[in-house]
N, CA, C and O atoms as a MOPAC input file, in Angstrom:
PM7 MOZYME 1SCF
protein

 N      0.84100 1    -1.18100 1    -0.02000 1
 C     -0.00900 1     0.00000 1     0.01400 1
 C      0.88900 1     1.22600 1     0.01200 1
 O      1.97300 1     1.22400 1     0.59700 1
 N      0.42200 1     2.26300 1    -0.65000 1
 C      1.21100 1     3.54300 1    -0.68600 1
 C      0.44600 1     4.61500 1     0.04900 1
 O     -0.73400 1     4.84700 1    -0.21400 1
 N      1.11900 1     5.26000 1     0.96200 1
 C      0.51300 1     6.29000 1     1.79300 1
 C      0.50100 1     7.62700 1     1.04200 1
 O      1.41900 1     7.88600 1     0.26500 1
 N     -0.45600 1     8.44000 1     1.23800 1
 C     -0.55200 1     9.72200 1     0.56200 1
 C      0.62300 1    10.57900 1     0.92600 1
 O      1.00300 1    10.66600 1     2.09400 1
 N      1.22000 1    11.23100 1    -0.09900 1
 C      2.35700 1    12.06300 1     0.12300 1
 C      3.71000 1    11.39100 1     0.22300 1
 O      4.73200 1    12.07700 1     0.25100 1
 N      3.74500 1    10.06300 1     0.27800 1
 C      5.03000 1     9.39700 1     0.29700 1
 C      5.58100 1     9.16100 1    -1.01900 1
 O      4.81600 1     9.03600 1    -1.97600 1
 N      6.82700 1     9.08800 1    -1.15800 1
 C      7.49000 1     8.87900 1    -2.50900 1
 C      7.98700 1     7.47200 1    -2.71500 1
 O      8.29500 1     7.11000 1    -3.85000 1
 N      8.08600 1     6.63300 1    -1.65500 1
 C      8.58100 1     5.29000 1    -1.72000 1
 C      7.49200 1     4.29100 1    -1.59500 1
 O      6.35400 1     4.65400 1    -1.29700 1
 N      7.79800 1     3.02900 1    -1.81400 1
 C      6.80800 1     1.96900 1    -1.59500 1
 C      6.84700 1     1.55500 1    -0.15600 1
 O      7.91700 1     1.34900 1     0.41700 1
 N      5.65000 1     1.42800 1     0.44500 1
 C      5.49400 1     1.01400 1     1.77600 1
 C      4.78900 1    -0.32100 1     1.81800 1
 O      3.70200 1    -0.45200 1     1.25500 1
 N      5.35900 1    -1.30100 1     2.45500 1
 C      4.79100 1    -2.58900 1     2.50500 1
 C      4.15100 1    -2.72900 1     3.84500 1
 O      4.79500 1    -2.50000 1     4.86900 1
 N      2.88500 1    -3.10200 1     3.86600 1
 C      2.18800 1    -3.25600 1     5.16500 1
 C      2.32500 1    -4.70600 1     5.64200 1
 O      2.10600 1    -5.64400 1     4.87700 1
 N      2.70000 1    -4.87800 1     6.95400 1
 C      2.80300 1    -6.15300 1     7.58900 1
 C      1.63000 1    -6.51200 1     8.39600 1
 O      1.56700 1    -7.63500 1     8.89500 1
 N      0.64500 1    -5.60000 1     8.57400 1
 C     -0.47500 1    -5.85600 1     9.34800 1
 C     -1.76800 1    -5.59600 1     8.62400 1
 O     -1.72800 1    -5.14100 1     7.48100 1
 N     -2.88100 1    -5.85100 1     9.20200 1
 C     -4.17000 1    -5.64500 1     8.54800 1
 C     -4.73700 1    -4.37300 1     9.05300 1
 O     -5.92500 1    -4.12400 1     8.84800 1
 N     -3.95900 1    -3.53400 1     9.71100 1
 C     -4.44200 1    -2.24700 1    10.20600 1
 C     -4.81400 1    -1.36300 1     9.02400 1
 O     -4.22800 1    -1.45900 1     7.94600 1
 N     -5.79100 1    -0.51100 1     9.24700 1
 C     -6.27400 1     0.35400 1     8.13800 1
 C     -5.29400 1     1.50600 1     8.00000 1
 O     -4.58000 1     1.83600 1     8.94600 1
 N     -5.25800 1     2.13400 1     6.78900 1
 C     -4.38200 1     3.25800 1     6.57400 1
 C     -4.62000 1     4.43900 1     7.53800 1
 O     -3.73500 1     5.27000 1     7.74400 1
 N     -5.81400 1     4.49500 1     8.11500 1
 C     -6.06200 1     5.60600 1     9.04900 1
 C     -5.39800 1     5.45300 1    10.37400 1
 O     -5.40800 1     6.38100 1    11.18200 1
 N     -4.79700 1     4.26500 1    10.63400 1
 C     -4.12800 1     3.98800 1    11.93000 1
 C     -2.72600 1     3.49500 1    11.64600 1
 O     -2.38900 1     2.37900 1    12.04100 1
 N     -1.88100 1     4.29000 1    10.96700 1
 C     -0.56800 1     3.79800 1    10.64500 1
 C      0.42000 1     3.56900 1    11.77800 1
 O      1.37800 1     2.81600 1    11.60100 1
 N      0.22800 1     4.17800 1    12.91100 1
 C      1.16900 1     4.08400 1    14.02900 1
 C      0.75700 1     3.06100 1    15.05500 1
 O      1.34400 1     3.03300 1    16.13700 1
 N     -0.19600 1     2.23700 1    14.78600 1
 C     -0.64900 1     1.18200 1    15.69600 1
 C      0.36900 1     0.06900 1    15.72800 1
 O      0.79900 1    -0.36300 1    14.65800 1
 N      0.80700 1    -0.45100 1    16.93300 1
 C      1.78000 1    -1.53700 1    16.96700 1
 C      1.14500 1    -2.76600 1    16.39400 1
 O     -0.05500 1    -3.00700 1    16.53300 1
 N      2.02300 1    -3.57700 1    15.71300 1
 C      1.56700 1    -4.83200 1    15.08700 1
 C      2.23500 1    -6.01100 1    15.77900 1
 O      3.30500 1    -5.86100 1    16.36900 1
 N      1.63300 1    -7.14300 1    15.71300 1
 C      2.21300 1    -8.36100 1    16.28000 1
 C      2.84100 1    -9.24200 1    15.17100 1
 O      3.31800 1   -10.35000 1    15.41900 1
 N      2.81500 1    -8.69500 1    13.93900 1
 C      3.38800 1    -9.48200 1    12.82400 1
 C      4.92200 1    -9.46800 1    12.91200 1
 O      5.52700 1    -8.46600 1    13.29400 1
 N      5.52700 1   -10.59500 1    12.55200 1
 C      6.91000 1   -10.67200 1    12.53000 1
 C      7.45200 1   -10.15200 1    11.12800 1
 O      6.96900 1   -10.60600 1    10.09100 1
 N      8.39800 1    -9.25600 1    11.10800 1
 C      8.88900 1    -8.83900 1     9.83100 1
 C      9.67000 1    -9.88400 1     9.13100 1
 O     10.27200 1   -10.75900 1     9.75400 1
 N      9.66400 1    -9.80000 1     7.83000 1
 C     10.49300 1   -10.75800 1     7.05100 1
 C     11.88900 1   -10.16100 1     6.89600 1
 O     12.04900 1    -8.99600 1     6.53200 1
 N     12.88000 1   -10.97300 1     7.17700 1
 C     14.32500 1   -10.50800 1     7.06200 1
 C     14.88400 1   -11.09400 1     5.76900 1
 O     14.76300 1   -12.28700 1     5.49100 1
 N     15.47800 1   -10.23900 1     5.02100 1
 C     16.14100 1   -10.64300 1     3.79000 1
 C     17.61900 1   -10.30300 1     3.90700 1
 O     17.96500 1    -9.15500 1     4.18400 1
 N     18.48600 1   -11.26600 1     3.70600 1
 C     19.89400 1   -11.07400 1     3.76400 1
 C     20.51000 1   -10.75900 1     2.37700 1
 O     20.30100 1   -11.51900 1     1.43200 1
 N     21.25100 1    -9.66900 1     2.25200 1
 C     21.93400 1    -9.28900 1     1.10400 1
 C     23.35800 1    -9.86500 1     1.17300 1
 O     24.15500 1    -9.37600 1     1.97500 1
 N     23.68800 1   -10.80800 1     0.42800 1
 C     24.99100 1   -11.55300 1     0.48100 1
 C     25.88300 1   -11.11100 1    -0.67900 1
 O     26.90200 1   -11.75100 1    -0.93800 1
 N     25.52800 1   -10.04300 1    -1.37900 1
 C     26.28600 1    -9.65600 1    -2.54700 1
 C     27.72000 1    -9.23700 1    -2.21700 1
 O     28.60400 1    -9.36400 1    -3.06400 1
 N     27.96500 1    -8.73700 1    -0.99100 1
 C     29.28500 1    -8.31600 1    -0.56400 1
 C     29.87500 1    -9.23400 1     0.50700 1
 O     30.84500 1    -8.86200 1     1.16700 1
 N     29.33100 1   -10.37200 1     0.68000 1
 C     29.79800 1   -11.29100 1     1.70500 1
 C     31.11200 1   -11.90100 1     1.32400 1
 O     31.30500 1   -12.34300 1     0.19200 1
 N     32.03000 1   -11.92300 1     2.28800 1
 C     33.32500 1   -12.51300 1     2.06600 1
 C     33.50900 1   -13.59800 1     3.10900 1
 O     32.99500 1   -13.47000 1     4.22000 1
 N     34.23100 1   -14.66500 1     2.78200 1
 C     34.52100 1   -15.78200 1     3.71000 1
 C     35.96100 1   -15.78800 1     4.10600 1
 O     36.85800 1   -15.54400 1     3.29900 1
 N     36.17200 1   -16.08000 1     5.40100 1
 C     37.51800 1   -16.18200 1     5.88900 1
 C     37.55900 1   -17.41300 1     6.79100 1
 O     36.58000 1   -17.70100 1     7.47900 1
 N     38.67900 1   -18.14600 1     6.80000 1
 C     38.83600 1   -19.28300 1     7.72300 1
 C     39.51300 1   -18.80800 1     8.97400 1
 O     40.45700 1   -18.02300 1     8.88700 1
 N     39.07900 1   -19.24100 1    10.13700 1
 C     39.66100 1   -18.88700 1    11.38500 1
 C     39.78000 1   -20.08100 1    12.29800 1
 O     38.80500 1   -20.81700 1    12.44800 1
 N     40.88400 1   -20.30700 1    12.89800 1
 C     41.00000 1   -21.42500 1    13.92800 1
 C     41.41700 1   -20.75000 1    15.30400 1
 O     41.68500 1   -21.43800 1    16.28900 1
 N     41.45300 1   -19.46800 1    15.31100 1
 C     41.79300 1   -18.70900 1    16.52900 1
 C     40.85200 1   -17.57500 1    16.71100 1
 O     40.53800 1   -16.85700 1    15.76100 1
 N     40.38400 1   -17.39600 1    17.95400 1
 C     39.49600 1   -16.21500 1    18.24000 1
 C     39.88200 1   -15.63400 1    19.61500 1
 O     39.93900 1   -16.30600 1    20.64500 1
 N     40.13100 1   -14.36400 1    19.52700 1
 C     40.54500 1   -13.58600 1    20.75200 1
 C     39.33000 1   -12.74800 1    21.06000 1
 O     38.74200 1   -12.13400 1    20.17000 1
 N     38.95400 1   -12.72300 1    22.32700 1
 C     37.78400 1   -11.98900 1    22.78700 1
 C     38.17100 1   -10.97400 1    23.83300 1
 O     38.88100 1   -11.32700 1    24.77500 1
 N     37.74200 1    -9.72300 1    23.71800 1
 C     37.95600 1    -8.71300 1    24.69700 1
 C     36.66700 1    -7.93000 1    24.85400 1
 O     35.79700 1    -7.98600 1    23.98500 1
 N     36.53400 1    -7.20500 1    25.94700 1
 C     35.31100 1    -6.42400 1    26.13700 1
 C     35.52800 1    -5.19000 1    27.00400 1
 O     36.47700 1    -5.09400 1    27.78200 1
 N     34.60100 1    -4.25100 1    26.83200 1
 C     34.49100 1    -3.10700 1    27.67300 1
 C     33.02200 1    -3.05600 1    28.14300 1
 O     32.23600 1    -3.95300 1    27.83600 1
 N     32.68200 1    -2.05200 1    28.85000 1
 C     31.30400 1    -1.91500 1    29.24000 1
 C     30.34000 1    -1.77900 1    28.04200 1
 O     29.19600 1    -2.23000 1    28.10100 1
 N     30.81700 1    -1.15900 1    26.97300 1
 C     29.99100 1    -0.81300 1    25.84000 1
 C     30.08000 1    -1.84700 1    24.64100 1
 O     29.18900 1    -1.87700 1    23.79200 1
 N     31.14000 1    -2.66500 1    24.59300 1
 C     31.25200 1    -3.50400 1    23.47000 1
 C     32.06400 1    -4.77000 1    23.75500 1
 O     32.87000 1    -4.85700 1    24.68100 1
 N     31.78900 1    -5.72700 1    22.89600 1
 C     32.53300 1    -7.04700 1    22.95700 1
 C     33.20500 1    -7.14000 1    21.61100 1
 O     32.55100 1    -7.00600 1    20.57700 1
 N     34.55500 1    -7.37800 1    21.61000 1
 C     35.33000 1    -7.45500 1    20.39900 1
 C     35.80000 1    -8.85800 1    20.18100 1
 O     36.42000 1    -9.44900 1    21.06600 1
 N     35.51300 1    -9.42500 1    18.99000 1
 C     35.93800 1   -10.71000 1    18.56300 1
 C     36.96200 1   -10.48400 1    17.47000 1
 O     36.66300 1    -9.87600 1    16.44200 1
 N     38.23300 1   -11.00000 1    17.70600 1
 C     39.23300 1   -10.91800 1    16.62800 1
 C     39.56600 1   -12.25300 1    16.19300 1
 O     39.93500 1   -13.08900 1    17.01800 1
 N     39.46100 1   -12.53900 1    14.88300 1
 C     39.66600 1   -13.89100 1    14.33000 1
 C     40.92500 1   -13.92700 1    13.54400 1
 O     41.31200 1   -12.92800 1    12.93700 1
 N     41.60800 1   -15.10700 1    13.53800 1
 C     42.81800 1   -15.29900 1    12.73600 1
 C     43.10700 1   -16.75300 1    12.54700 1
 O     42.32200 1   -17.61600 1    12.94100 1
 N     44.21900 1   -17.02000 1    11.95200 1
 C     44.60400 1   -18.40900 1    11.62900 1
 C     46.01600 1   -18.68500 1    12.17600 1
 O     46.95900 1   -17.92600 1    11.95300 1
 N     46.10800 1   -19.78400 1    12.88900 1
 C     47.41400 1   -20.35300 1    13.36900 1
 C     47.77600 1   -21.44600 1    12.31200 1
 O     47.08200 1   -22.45600 1    12.20000 1
 N     48.79000 1   -21.23800 1    11.60400 1
 C     49.19300 1   -22.15200 1    10.50400 1
 C     50.34600 1   -23.11300 1    10.97500 1
 O     50.81000 1   -23.97000 1    10.22300 1
 N     50.76500 1   -22.92900 1    12.21600 1
 C     51.87700 1   -23.77900 1    12.75400 1
 C     51.29500 1   -24.61700 1    13.88100 1
 O     50.71100 1   -24.11000 1    14.84000 1
 N     51.48500 1   -25.95300 1    13.71800 1
 C     50.97800 1   -26.84900 1    14.81400 1
 C     52.04000 1   -27.70800 1    15.35200 1
 O     51.76000 1   -28.82900 1    15.77500 1
 N     53.25300 1   -27.25000 1    15.36500 1
 C     54.36800 1   -28.00400 1    15.94100 1
 C     54.44100 1   -27.85900 1    17.42600 1
 O     54.50300 1   -26.73200 1    17.91700 1
 N     54.43600 1   -28.93100 1    18.17000 1
 C     54.46200 1   -28.90800 1    19.62100 1
 C     55.90300 1   -28.44500 1    20.06400 1
 O     56.91100 1   -28.76200 1    19.43300 1
 N     55.91300 1   -27.71800 1    21.12800 1
 C     57.18900 1   -27.26700 1    21.68900 1
 C     57.79300 1   -26.06700 1    21.07900 1
 O     58.92100 1   -25.70100 1    21.40700 1
 N     57.07800 1   -25.44000 1    20.20000 1
 C     57.61500 1   -24.21300 1    19.55700 1
 C     57.53300 1   -23.05500 1    20.54600 1
 O     56.51500 1   -22.86800 1    21.21300 1
 N     58.57700 1   -22.30600 1    20.63100 1
 C     58.66300 1   -21.21100 1    21.63000 1
 C     57.71800 1   -20.04400 1    21.26900 1
 O     57.02000 1   -19.50900 1    22.13100 1
 N     57.71100 1   -19.68000 1    20.03500 1
 C     56.83300 1   -18.53300 1    19.56100 1
 C     55.96400 1   -18.98700 1    18.44500 1
 O     56.42800 1   -19.64800 1    17.51600 1
 N     54.65800 1   -18.63200 1    18.52100 1
 C     53.73600 1   -18.99500 1    17.47500 1
 C     53.13400 1   -17.67400 1    16.99100 1
 O     52.58700 1   -16.91200 1    17.79000 1
 N     53.23400 1   -17.39200 1    15.65000 1
 C     52.66800 1   -16.27600 1    15.06500 1
 C     51.24500 1   -16.61000 1    14.57400 1
 O     51.05800 1   -17.54900 1    13.80000 1
 N     50.26200 1   -15.84500 1    15.02300 1
 C     48.89200 1   -15.99900 1    14.59500 1
 C     48.55300 1   -14.74000 1    13.77500 1
 O     48.68400 1   -13.61300 1    14.25200 1
 N     48.12500 1   -14.96400 1    12.56100 1
 C     47.74900 1   -13.81900 1    11.69300 1
 C     46.30000 1   -13.55700 1    11.92500 1
 O     45.41500 1   -14.32100 1    11.54200 1
 N     46.08500 1   -12.37100 1    12.61200 1
 C     44.69100 1   -11.94300 1    12.84000 1
 C     44.16700 1   -11.23400 1    11.64600 1
 O     44.83400 1   -10.34200 1    11.12300 1
 N     42.97900 1   -11.59300 1    11.17900 1
 C     42.48100 1   -11.11800 1     9.86200 1
 C     41.15000 1   -10.40900 1     9.98200 1
 O     40.86400 1    -9.57900 1     9.11800 1
 N     40.34100 1   -10.64800 1    10.93800 1
 C     39.02700 1   -10.03800 1    11.00400 1
 C     38.67600 1    -9.65000 1    12.43700 1
 O     38.98900 1   -10.36600 1    13.38900 1
 N     37.99700 1    -8.45900 1    12.57200 1
 C     37.51900 1    -8.00700 1    13.89900 1
 C     36.02500 1    -7.74700 1    13.76800 1
 O     35.58800 1    -7.08100 1    12.83000 1
 N     35.25500 1    -8.26000 1    14.68900 1
 C     33.88300 1    -7.97900 1    14.77200 1
 C     33.58400 1    -7.33500 1    16.13300 1
 O     33.95000 1    -7.85700 1    17.18600 1
 N     32.89000 1    -6.15700 1    16.06700 1
 C     32.59500 1    -5.42100 1    17.32600 1
 C     31.12000 1    -5.49900 1    17.52000 1
 O     30.35200 1    -5.14900 1    16.62500 1
 N     30.68100 1    -5.97800 1    18.73900 1
 C     29.28400 1    -6.15200 1    19.02300 1
 C     28.93500 1    -5.40800 1    20.29100 1
 O     29.76300 1    -5.24800 1    21.18900 1
 N     27.71200 1    -4.96000 1    20.35000 1
 C     27.24300 1    -4.46200 1    21.69400 1
 C     26.98700 1    -5.66100 1    22.60700 1
 O     26.84100 1    -6.76900 1    22.09000 1
 N     26.92400 1    -5.51200 1    23.90600 1
 C     26.74600 1    -6.65800 1    24.77800 1
 C     25.49100 1    -7.41400 1    24.52500 1
 O     25.48400 1    -8.62600 1    24.74200 1
 N     24.39200 1    -6.78500 1    24.07200 1
 C     23.14100 1    -7.52100 1    23.79500 1
 C     23.32300 1    -8.41500 1    22.58900 1
 O     22.91700 1    -9.57700 1    22.62300 1
 N     23.93900 1    -7.89300 1    21.48800 1
 C     24.19800 1    -8.74200 1    20.34800 1
 C     25.12700 1    -9.87600 1    20.70100 1
 O     24.92900 1   -10.99900 1    20.23800 1
 N     26.14500 1    -9.61300 1    21.51500 1
 C     27.10400 1   -10.66900 1    21.90500 1
 C     26.34700 1   -11.78000 1    22.71200 1
 O     26.63600 1   -12.96100 1    22.51600 1
 N     25.43500 1   -11.44000 1    23.56600 1
 C     24.64000 1   -12.44600 1    24.31000 1
 C     23.74500 1   -13.22300 1    23.38400 1
 O     23.57100 1   -14.42000 1    23.61200 1
 N     23.15600 1   -12.63500 1    22.34600 1
 C     22.33000 1   -13.38400 1    21.37000 1
 C     23.24900 1   -14.25300 1    20.53700 1
 O     22.84800 1   -15.35900 1    20.17300 1
 N     24.45100 1   -13.82100 1    20.21400 1
 C     25.39800 1   -14.62200 1    19.45100 1
 C     25.82800 1   -15.88900 1    20.31700 1
 O     25.92800 1   -17.00400 1    19.80400 1
 N     26.06400 1   -15.65500 1    21.60300 1
 C     26.46600 1   -16.74200 1    22.45300 1
 C     25.36700 1   -17.77300 1    22.53600 1
 O     25.64500 1   -18.97100 1    22.49800 1
 N     24.13100 1   -17.34000 1    22.64700 1
 C     22.99100 1   -18.23900 1    22.71400 1
 C     22.81900 1   -19.09500 1    21.42100 1
 O     22.55000 1   -20.29600 1    21.47400 1
 N     22.98100 1   -18.44200 1    20.31800 1
 C     22.75300 1   -19.23300 1    19.02600 1
 C     23.96300 1   -20.14300 1    18.83400 1
 O     23.79800 1   -21.24700 1    18.31500 1
 N     25.17200 1   -19.73600 1    19.22600 1
 C     26.34100 1   -20.60100 1    19.05100 1
 C     26.14600 1   -21.86000 1    19.97700 1
 O     26.39500 1   -22.99100 1    19.55700 1
 N     25.69100 1   -21.61900 1    21.25600 1
 C     25.41000 1   -22.71400 1    22.16200 1
 C     24.37400 1   -23.71600 1    21.52500 1
 O     24.54400 1   -24.93300 1    21.58800 1
 N     23.35300 1   -23.16600 1    20.94400 1
 C     22.35800 1   -24.05500 1    20.31200 1
 C     22.87600 1   -24.80300 1    19.13300 1
 O     22.53900 1   -25.97200 1    18.95000 1
 N     23.72600 1   -24.14100 1    18.28300 1
 C     24.30600 1   -24.78900 1    17.11300 1
 C     25.22400 1   -25.96900 1    17.61000 1
 O     25.16500 1   -27.08300 1    17.09000 1
 N     26.04200 1   -25.67300 1    18.60700 1
 C     26.95400 1   -26.68300 1    19.08100 1
 C     26.14900 1   -27.87500 1    19.74300 1
 O     26.51400 1   -29.03600 1    19.56000 1
 N     25.15200 1   -27.59200 1    20.44400 1
 C     24.29400 1   -28.68100 1    21.01800 1
 C     23.69600 1   -29.52500 1    19.92900 1
 O     23.66200 1   -30.75000 1    20.05200 1
 N     23.22100 1   -28.90800 1    18.85900 1
 C     22.68700 1   -29.67100 1    17.70100 1
 C     23.78800 1   -30.50200 1    17.02600 1
 O     23.57000 1   -31.66400 1    16.68300 1
 N     24.95000 1   -29.91200 1    16.84200 1
 C     26.07500 1   -30.64200 1    16.27000 1
 C     26.43400 1   -31.86300 1    17.10200 1
 O     26.59400 1   -32.96100 1    16.56800 1
 N     26.56400 1   -31.66500 1    18.44200 1
 C     26.95900 1   -32.77300 1    19.31700 1
 C     25.85700 1   -33.86300 1    19.36900 1
 O     26.17300 1   -35.04200 1    19.52200 1
 N     24.59500 1   -33.48200 1    19.24400 1
 C     23.55500 1   -34.48500 1    19.23300 1
 C     23.64900 1   -35.37800 1    17.98200 1
 O     23.30600 1   -36.56000 1    18.02100 1
 N     24.10100 1   -34.81100 1    16.92500 1
 C     24.22000 1   -35.58300 1    15.64200 1
 C     25.53800 1   -36.32100 1    15.52500 1
 O     25.58600 1   -37.46600 1    15.07600 1
 N     26.60900 1   -35.65300 1    15.93500 1
 C     27.95600 1   -36.23300 1    15.69400 1
 C     28.79300 1   -36.66100 1    16.94300 1
 O     29.89500 1   -37.19800 1    16.82500 1
 N     28.24600 1   -36.41100 1    18.06500 1
 C     28.98100 1   -36.81900 1    19.28700 1
 C     29.59200 1   -35.59300 1    19.98900 1
 O     29.73000 1   -34.52400 1    19.39400 1
 N     29.94900 1   -35.77500 1    21.25700 1
 C     30.55200 1   -34.69800 1    22.05300 1
 C     31.88700 1   -34.22500 1    21.55700 1
 O     32.74200 1   -35.01100 1    21.14900 1
 N     32.05000 1   -32.91800 1    21.59800 1
 C     33.32800 1   -32.29200 1    21.25500 1
 C     34.15300 1   -32.14400 1    22.49600 1
 O     33.64800 1   -31.73100 1    23.54000 1
 N     35.42500 1   -32.47700 1    22.39900 1
 C     36.35900 1   -32.29900 1    23.50200 1
 C     36.95600 1   -30.94800 1    23.38600 1
 O     37.36600 1   -30.57300 1    22.28800 1
 N     37.03900 1   -30.16800 1    24.45300 1
 C     37.56700 1   -28.84000 1    24.42800 1
 C     39.03500 1   -28.89200 1    24.94500 1
 O     39.36600 1   -28.33300 1    25.99100 1
 N     39.87000 1   -29.56900 1    24.18400 1
 C     41.26200 1   -29.67400 1    24.54900 1
 C     42.06800 1   -29.23300 1    23.37500 1
 O     42.12200 1   -29.93800 1    22.36800 1
 N     42.73600 1   -28.01900 1    23.46700 1
 C     43.47500 1   -27.51600 1    22.34100 1
 C     44.65600 1   -28.44700 1    21.93300 1
 O     45.00900 1   -28.50800 1    20.75500 1
 N     45.24800 1   -29.15100 1    22.88200 1
 C     46.36300 1   -30.02500 1    22.50900 1
 C     45.88300 1   -31.22700 1    21.69600 1
 O     46.57700 1   -31.70100 1    20.79600 1
 N     44.67000 1   -31.71600 1    22.03200 1
 C     44.09100 1   -32.82300 1    21.21600 1
 C     43.78800 1   -32.33500 1    19.82400 1
 O     44.01700 1   -33.07800 1    18.86900 1
 N     43.27800 1   -31.11100 1    19.65000 1
 C     42.95700 1   -30.55600 1    18.33900 1
 C     44.23500 1   -30.30800 1    17.58300 1
 O     44.25500 1   -30.47900 1    16.36400 1
 N     45.25600 1   -29.93000 1    18.21300 1
 C     46.55900 1   -29.66300 1    17.49800 1
 C     47.10500 1   -30.99500 1    16.98000 1
 O     47.67200 1   -31.03800 1    15.88800 1
 N     46.94900 1   -32.06400 1    17.72800 1
 C     47.49400 1   -33.31800 1    17.27300 1
 C     46.68000 1   -33.97600 1    16.11900 1
 O     47.19400 1   -34.82000 1    15.38500 1
 N     45.42500 1   -33.56800 1    15.99000 1
 C     44.59100 1   -34.20500 1    14.93300 1
 C     44.57300 1   -33.33200 1    13.71000 1
 O     44.11200 1   -33.77900 1    12.66000 1
 N     45.05500 1   -32.10100 1    13.78900 1
 C     44.93000 1   -31.21600 1    12.61800 1
 C     46.03600 1   -31.53800 1    11.58400 1
 O     46.10100 1   -30.90300 1    10.53200 1

């Protein structure tokens, strides 16, 4: 529906009449993802830091898996900055995805040394 005086297309998500445009609706909006500029990166390292206002996730790749090495260079490639609310929602969805994965494929061991030996 197009409202009088507007120049753009307005899509109505509710059955509310045009005379009541500011009425809250219970309809869930449709989310469409634009992936035209999406880039993929591989990461096997994640560093997390936070302040009161934000949570910072820095991702990178460790390409050296030799035990006993004194110094390990990790190339950090991507940084994602979230507000604490978004970080909490991300944590919840990651926990749900891992639980689904483990129910299908078995429990994951959280031992970095074991992962290093199998990589």
